[in-house]
C-alpha positions as CSV (number, residue, x, y, z in Angstrom):
1,M,96.6,160.8,98.6
2,K,95.2,158.5,96.1
3,Y,98.8,156.5,95.8
4,L,98.9,156.3,99.5
5,I,95.3,154.9,99.7
6,T,96.4,152.4,96.9
7,A,99.4,151.4,98.0
8,A,97.9,150.7,101.7
9,I,95.4,148.6,100.2
10,A,97.9,146.6,98.4
11,A,99.9,146.3,101.3
12,L,97.0,145.0,103.4
13,S,96.0,142.7,100.3
14,A,99.7,141.1,100.6
15,L,99.7,140.9,104.3
16,T,96.4,139.0,103.9
17,S,97.7,136.7,101.5
18,V,100.6,136.1,103.4
19,S,98.9,135.0,106.8
20,A,96.0,133.2,105.1
21,H,95.3,129.7,106.1
22,G,93.9,127.2,103.8
23,Y,91.4,124.4,103.5
24,V,90.5,121.6,100.8
25,E,88.6,123.1,97.8
26,K,88.6,120.2,95.6
27,V,88.3,116.6,95.8
28,T,89.3,114.4,93.0
29,I,88.5,110.6,92.9
30,G,89.0,108.9,89.3
31,S,87.9,111.3,86.5
32,T,85.5,113.1,88.6
33,E,86.2,116.2,90.4
34,Y,83.9,117.4,93.5
35,T,84.4,121.4,94.8
36,G,84.7,121.4,98.3
37,Y,82.7,123.5,100.9
38,L,83.4,127.2,100.2
39,P,83.0,128.9,103.3
40,Y,83.3,132.2,101.9
41,S,80.4,131.7,99.0
42,D,78.5,128.8,99.9
43,P,76.7,130.1,102.8
44,Y,75.5,133.1,100.5
45,T,74.4,131.5,97.7
46,S,70.9,130.4,97.1
47,P,69.8,127.6,97.0
48,A,72.9,126.6,98.8
49,P,75.5,124.4,96.6
50,Q,75.5,120.7,97.5
51,R,78.8,119.1,98.6
52,I,80.7,116.1,99.6
53,I,82.7,118.1,102.3
54,R,81.0,119.0,105.4
55,K,80.8,122.8,106.2
56,I,83.8,124.9,107.6
57,P,83.3,128.2,108.9
58,G,86.6,130.0,107.1
59,N,90.0,129.0,106.5
60,G,91.5,129.2,110.1
61,P,92.5,126.7,112.5
62,V,91.2,125.0,115.7
63,E,93.7,124.8,118.7
64,D,91.4,123.3,121.0
65,V,92.0,119.6,121.0
66,Y,89.3,118.8,123.5
67,S,86.6,121.0,121.3
68,I,84.3,119.4,118.8
69,D,85.4,121.6,116.3
70,V,88.6,119.2,116.0
71,Q,86.6,116.7,114.3
72,C,85.6,118.3,111.3
73,N,86.3,121.9,112.1
74,G,84.3,124.8,113.4
75,W,84.3,127.8,115.7
76,S,82.6,127.2,118.7
77,A,83.7,130.5,120.0
78,G,81.5,132.3,117.0
79,G,78.3,131.2,118.7
80,S,76.0,128.3,118.7
81,A,75.6,128.4,115.0
82,Y,79.5,127.3,114.4
83,V,80.0,124.6,116.9
84,G,81.4,121.5,115.1
85,S,79.9,120.7,111.8
86,A,77.1,119.2,109.9
87,P,76.5,116.3,107.4
88,A,77.0,117.3,103.9
89,A,74.1,116.4,101.0
90,L,76.4,114.3,98.6
91,V,78.3,111.2,99.1
92,A,80.9,110.3,96.6
93,P,81.7,106.6,95.3
94,V,85.1,105.2,95.7
95,T,86.6,101.8,95.1
96,A,88.8,100.4,97.6
97,G,92.4,100.7,96.4
98,Q,91.6,103.9,94.2
99,Q,93.4,107.0,94.9
100,I,91.8,110.4,96.0
101,K,93.4,113.6,95.5
102,L,92.7,116.6,97.7
103,K,93.4,120.1,96.6
104,W,94.0,122.7,99.2
105,T,94.0,126.5,98.4
106,A,97.2,127.9,98.9
107,W,99.2,127.1,101.8
108,P,101.9,129.4,103.3
109,D,105.4,127.8,103.6
110,T,105.7,128.9,107.0
111,H,103.2,126.7,108.3
112,K,105.4,123.3,108.5
113,G,103.7,120.2,109.7
114,P,102.3,116.8,109.1
115,L,99.2,116.0,107.1
116,I,97.3,112.9,108.4
117,T,94.1,111.3,107.1
118,Y,91.5,109.1,109.1
119,M,88.3,107.3,108.2
120,A,85.2,106.2,109.9
121,K,82.8,103.7,109.0
122,V,79.0,104.8,109.4
123,P,77.2,102.5,111.7
124,A,74.7,99.9,110.1
125,G,71.3,101.5,109.8
126,Q,72.7,105.3,109.4
127,N,73.3,107.3,106.7
128,I,76.4,109.3,106.2
129,T,74.0,112.4,105.7
130,S,72.6,112.6,108.8
131,W,75.1,111.1,110.8
132,N,77.5,112.5,113.4
133,P,80.1,110.3,115.1
134,G,80.0,112.9,118.3
135,S,82.1,111.8,120.9
136,S,82.2,107.9,119.6
137,A,85.6,105.8,119.2
138,V,85.0,105.3,115.4
139,W,88.0,106.7,113.7
140,F,91.2,104.9,112.4
141,K,94.3,106.4,110.7
142,V,95.2,105.4,107.1
143,H,97.7,107.9,106.0
144,Q,100.4,109.9,107.7
145,A,103.3,112.1,106.5
146,G,105.6,114.1,108.9
147,L,109.1,115.2,108.7
148,D,111.0,113.4,105.8
149,L,114.7,113.0,107.5
150,A,116.3,112.1,104.2
151,T,115.3,115.6,102.7
152,N,114.5,117.6,105.8
153,K,111.0,118.6,104.4
154,W,108.1,118.4,106.3
155,A,104.7,117.1,104.5
156,A,103.1,120.4,104.5
157,L,105.9,121.7,102.1
158,K,105.9,118.8,100.0
159,L,102.1,119.7,99.3
160,I,103.2,123.1,98.5
161,D,105.7,121.7,95.9
162,D,103.1,119.4,94.4
163,G,100.7,121.9,93.6
164,N,98.8,121.9,96.9
165,V,97.3,118.5,95.8
166,Y,97.6,115.7,98.7
167,T,96.8,112.1,97.4
168,F,96.3,109.0,99.4
169,T,94.9,105.5,98.5
170,V,91.9,104.0,100.4
171,P,92.9,100.9,101.8
172,S,92.5,98.0,99.2
173,T,91.0,95.5,101.9
174,L,88.5,98.0,103.4
175,A,85.2,96.7,103.7
176,P,82.4,98.5,101.5
177,G,80.1,101.0,103.2
178,Q,79.7,104.5,104.0
179,Y,82.4,106.4,105.4
180,L,83.5,109.8,106.7
181,I,87.4,110.8,105.8
182,R,88.8,113.2,108.5
183,H,91.8,114.7,106.6
184,E,93.9,117.5,108.4
185,I,97.1,119.7,108.3
186,I,98.5,120.5,111.9
187,S,100.8,123.6,111.5
188,L,103.5,123.7,113.9
189,H,104.5,127.6,113.4
190,N,103.4,128.3,117.0
191,S,103.4,125.0,118.7
192,W,106.2,125.4,121.0
193,V,103.8,125.4,123.9
194,Y,99.8,124.2,124.3
195,P,97.6,125.9,122.9
196,G,99.7,126.8,119.8
197,A,99.6,123.9,117.1
198,Q,97.1,124.6,114.7
199,I,94.9,122.2,113.1
200,Y,93.0,122.4,109.9
201,P,90.5,119.2,109.8
202,S,88.1,118.6,106.5
203,C,85.7,115.8,106.4
204,I,84.8,114.2,103.3
205,Q,81.7,111.8,102.5
206,V,82.3,109.0,100.6
207,V,80.8,105.2,100.0
208,V,83.4,102.5,99.6
209,S,82.6,99.5,97.0
210,G,84.9,96.3,96.4
211,S,85.5,92.8,97.6
212,G,87.3,93.8,100.7
213,T,86.4,92.5,104.5
214,K,88.7,94.4,106.5
215,T,87.3,97.0,109.3
216,P,89.6,98.0,112.1
217,T,88.6,97.6,115.3
218,S,91.4,99.9,117.1
219,L,89.5,102.9,117.0
220,V,89.6,106.7,118.6
221,S,87.4,109.6,118.8
222,F,87.8,113.1,118.0
223,P,87.8,114.9,120.6
224,G,89.8,112.3,122.6
225,A,92.8,111.1,120.0
226,Y,94.6,114.2,120.9
227,Q,95.8,115.5,124.3
228,S,97.3,118.6,125.5
229,N,100.5,116.5,126.0
230,T,100.2,114.3,122.6
231,P,103.7,114.2,121.2
232,G,104.1,116.1,118.4
233,L,101.5,118.7,119.3
234,V,104.0,120.5,121.3
235,W,106.8,120.8,119.2
236,S,109.6,123.5,118.2
237,I,110.2,124.2,114.7
238,W,112.2,127.2,115.2
239,N,115.5,128.2,116.6
240,P,116.9,128.3,119.3
241,Q,115.2,124.9,120.0
242,D,114.9,123.7,116.2
243,T,114.1,119.9,116.0
244,T,115.5,120.0,112.2
245,G,117.0,116.6,111.7
246,V,115.5,115.0,114.8
247,A,112.2,112.5,114.0
248,Y,109.2,114.2,114.6
249,P,106.3,112.0,116.6
250,I,103.2,112.3,114.4
251,P,100.3,113.0,116.5
252,G,97.8,110.2,117.3
253,P,97.8,106.6,116.8
254,A,99.5,104.4,114.2
255,V,98.2,103.7,110.3
256,A,95.4,101.0,110.9
257,S,97.0,97.5,109.8
258,F,94.9,95.9,106.9
């Protein structure tokens, strides 16, 4: 009997590990490492740890592109305490042109899809530690990676190859100021119909320094940038409608020009 119970626990643990999703657990800028918001320990720690990543409810996805949860994560279905996210206490300094490395928790190889990064400039007179974008069009895309047709590899699988670390560069000509970075993985394993695509967003608070003068003017909102019929959100990656070898349309606007 003891053996059966132990085996059952082991099997359940393995199943949980396989079906688990993920979130950004660490941010590295230069030689400085910042622990991300840890949804399974931070809410139960006193005093609450101060982070540069806005709170998330767990490692699960957002599927409703019309919900505020799609902006910086959230779980509106869980009640008013989980609607959207909230500003974090800290702000990380970064220089325009500098790389930022985002370390994800273990990512399942069945969850293929693109990695996309946006930024939003905090309006003059406001502070990122209290500012929420709401429904305003403030976001511009700075990086995206989808299906590499040369290698037939999805960006989410390349993330695994890279030790679950995603790297992007803050545009070198970006004007100084406080910015909210919105980074996401969109998993397409259930995306043959809407709702189905699973969106895993995280928002990171930074202050950019440098001599840049550029701020994009073609902006989108979250929610708003994605619709139920947005190309790339309804996309079959499995047989018999396998789209392997077909160019994948990454959702959202083009990467901003600087």
